C-alpha positions in Angstrom: 88.9 -19.1 -12.9 89.0 -15.4 -12.4 85.6 -14.0 -11.8 85.1 -11.5 -14.6 81.4 -10.7 -13.9 79.0 -11.6 -11.2 76.1 -11.6 -13.6 73.9 -11.5 -15.4 75.8 -13.1 -18.3 74.9 -14.9 -21.5 76.4 -18.1 -22.9 76.6 -17.8 -26.7 77.4 -20.5 -29.2 76.3 -21.9 -32.5 74.5 -25.2 -32.8 76.1 -26.5 -35.9 78.8 -24.9 -38.0 78.0 -21.5 -39.3 80.2 -22.3 -42.3 78.5 -24.2 -45.2 80.4 -27.1 -46.7 79.7 -29.6 -49.4 78.1 -31.9 -46.8 76.3 -29.3 -44.7 73.6 -27.5 -46.6 72.1 -25.5 -43.7 74.0 -23.1 -41.5 74.0 -23.6 -37.7 71.8 -21.6 -35.4 73.1 -19.1 -32.9 72.0 -20.0 -29.4 71.9 -17.8 -26.3 71.4 -18.9 -22.8 71.1 -16.3 -20.0 72.5 -17.0 -16.5 72.5 -15.0 -13.2 76.2 -15.8 -12.7 79.4 -16.5 -14.6 79.8 -19.7 -12.6 76.4 -21.1 -13.7 77.3 -20.2 -17.4 80.6 -21.9 -17.2 79.0 -25.0 -15.6 76.6 -25.2 -18.5 79.4 -24.6 -21.1 81.4 -27.5 -19.6 78.3 -29.8 -19.9 78.0 -29.2 -23.7 81.5 -28.2 -24.8 82.5 -31.6 -26.2 79.3 -32.0 -28.2 80.3 -32.1 -31.9 77.4 -29.8 -32.7 78.6 -26.9 -30.5 80.9 -24.3 -32.0 82.4 -20.9 -31.0 81.2 -20.8 -27.4 81.8 -17.6 -25.4 80.3 -15.7 -22.4 79.2 -12.1 -22.4 78.6 -9.6 -19.6 75.0 -8.4 -19.8 75.5 -5.5 -17.4 77.2 -3.4 -20.0 75.4 -1.4 -22.7 75.6 -2.9 -26.2 77.9 -4.0 -27.6 78.3 -6.6 -24.9 81.8 -7.3 -23.5 83.1 -10.9 -24.0 84.3 -12.0 -20.6 85.4 -15.6 -21.6 86.3 -16.2 -25.2 86.2 -19.7 -26.8 89.8 -20.6 -25.9 89.5 -19.4 -22.3 86.2 -21.3 -21.9 87.7 -24.5 -23.3 90.8 -24.2 -21.0 88.5 -23.6 -18.0 86.4 -26.7 -18.8 89.6 -28.8 -19.3 90.9 -27.7 -15.9 87.7 -28.6 -14.2 87.7 -32.0 -15.7 91.1 -32.7 -14.3 90.2 -31.7 -10.8 89.2 -34.4 -8.4 85.5 -34.2 -7.3 
């Protein structure tokens, strides 16, 4: 993984789908988790990425003025977690 920011960063995701369907009557809730480093945020993301209630996860750089810059988008984050799962421990 390329280090895009040393921190602080925020892991952002929705807990539950934000799109309402016939079976889902309540929208998901946006979650934010602050971290002091990108590495810590990625580790947390990899812990929860396969949970069926987690959607649209990304990491933002909190050093910039709003609007915050996305440093790892959902596809990049999923790719990074898949790479880490394949690596021997």
